[in-house]
N, C-alpha and C positions, 0 to 999 in steps of 0.2 A: 504494500500500500504506500502511496506517495506521502512523504512527510509534509504536512501543511502548517507546521508550527509557526513559521515566519508570517505566512499569510493570515493565520488566525490571530496572531499578535497585532497585526495591523488593522484588523476588523474592529471598528468602534464598538459594536455589540459584543463580540466574543471576548475582547480584551478587558471588559469591565467585570468579568467573573473572577472572584478570588475566594479562597477558603477563609472563613472566620476563625477566630481563636477557638471557639467552641467546636468547630468541625475538626480543627487540628488536634485538639485534645481527644476527641472521639477516635480519630485515626491512630493516635499514639496508644490509646487504651485497647483498641481492638487489634492493632497490628496490621501491617501491610498485606499479609497473606489473607486475612479475613476480608479486608477491603477489596482485594482482587477477586475473591470468591463472590462478594456482593456485586461487583461490576459484571462479572460473568453471568451471574443469575439475572441481573436486570436486562442485560443484552439478550440473553436467551428468552426471557419471558416477554419483554416489551418490544423488541426489534427484529428478532430472527425471522419471523413469519409474517410478512406484510399483510396477508389476507385476514389475520386475526386482530389487527390493531386499528385504532382510530388515530391515524398519523397526525403528528403535531400536538397531540394531547397526552401522550404516554409518559413523558418525563417531567415531573414537577420541577419548579424553579428553585425549590429549597427542600430541606428535610433530610438530606443525606449528602455527604461529600461527593459521592459518585454522580449524583444528579447535577451538581455544580460543574464538575469536570466534564460531563457530557455536553452541557451548554457551551462551555469554554472551548471544547474541541470539536464542536459540530457533529457530535455522535449521539444527539438527543432524539432524532427521529429519522425515518427513512428518507424524507425529503432532503434533510441536511446531508445525510450520507451520500445521496445521489449528487447533490450540488457540489459538495466539497471533495468527495472521494470517488465519484463516478461509479458508485455501486447502484445498479438499477433497483429502484424501490419495490418493484412488483415481483422480484425473484427472492426466494428465501436465502438468508445468509448462509454461507458455508462455514464449517468449523474454523477454517483458516481465517476467514474474514472476521469471525467473532473473536478469535484470538488476537488478531491485529487491532481490532477496535478496543479490546480490553487493554492491550499494551499502550495504545495512544492515551487512554484515560489514566492509566497508572503512571505513565511518564509525566503527565500534567500534574497529577497529585504529588508525585515525588518532587517536582520542581517547586510547587507551592509550599511544600514542607521544609524546604531549605531556608 
């Protein structure tokens, strides 16, 4: 998958997302392995199969650090995945794509935790 970090950082909308201290504490308490499992679960449940979702409404703007990361990285809905990463929104995600999306999310979270 193409690295979009620089383009996302230039996006006025995407660049405004950051983890709060509360979210950082949550990540430290749970650990990165648990957060990664959460990210994988959210992608599997909310994005993997386009036919079962209400696109654009499946990722809240707050409530979990992964949700914040998804909006910051344009991995929040199938429309954004199509626009930013050229993944057709009407085709189910492959395991490889899911792994890459989780990696993008986790890289953003790691950067925010520094």
